[in-house]
C-alpha positions, 0 to 999 in steps of 0.5 A: 835110285840114282844111276851109281847105285843102280850100278854098285847093286848090279857089280856086288851082285855080280862079284856075288855070283862070281865067287860062287863060280858062276859061268854064266856070269863071266860070261856078261862080265867078258861081254861088257867090259871086253872091249874097254879092256881090249882099247887100254891095252892097246893106247898102251901097248899099240900092237893090235895082236898083242891086244887080242892076246894080252886082253885074253891072257887078263880075263883067264888071270881074271877067271883064276881069281875068282877059282881061287876066291882072291875077289874080297879085296875087289871094291869093283868088278870092272877096277879089279879088271883093270888093276889085271889089264894095268900088271900085265902092262907092265909084266909085257915092258919087263918081257919084250923091253918095249913100251909102244904107245898107239895111236889115238887116229888108229881105224879100228880104235875111233874115238868120237866126241860128239855133244848133240846139244852143240852148235855147229861153230862150237863142234869145229872148235871143239874136234880142232882141239882134240886132233891138238890134244891128240898130237899132244898127248904121246908127250906126256908122261906114261903115268899122265898119259894112263890117268887121262885114257882111263878117266876120258878115254875108258871112263872110268871113275876116281874111285876105280881110278885110285883103286886100279892105282892103289892111290888114294881118290885125293892122290888120282884128283890132283895126278888127273889135275895134273895131267890135265894141265901138263895137256894144256901147256903143250896145247896152248905152246903150239897155240903159240907157236902157230904162225898168225 
């Protein structure tokens, strides 16, 4: 059985338990997802304390969905959590009237991309490129930044991103392509402007 099938089966089992208001299943869901949801929220709002509070509220809202038996439309649990997180962030922006994004260099939320199969020179080149990408990511428009974070930082599938953003999988694929093209263009502009 493929990894995706096993994951979907487990997700359906947990959803079933949650629908019957199983608190242990919810605790497992919380433990499995809290770090990813917190990281997603933190990168969107930029304040650790606010991200902690908002993350707690997101899981409380998820539990309320469970209690009110409104999980029927959820295809995956992760997508539901990210959808609630996304809506909570929008509400947060409305209430505070500000948009702040965190730096990818934050010590508490380090992102390391290491492929052990690469030789050391390839790793050095990739590290230099990653630093350049970190510098350029905040320059992208919000929609592009969000999809790149969901796909490459939080490792969500195209299906999950489609459900979260209420777009078709094809639209998500196009949006991701455009976001990566815009990021690539910013990185290449920087490369052309660098002194030689």
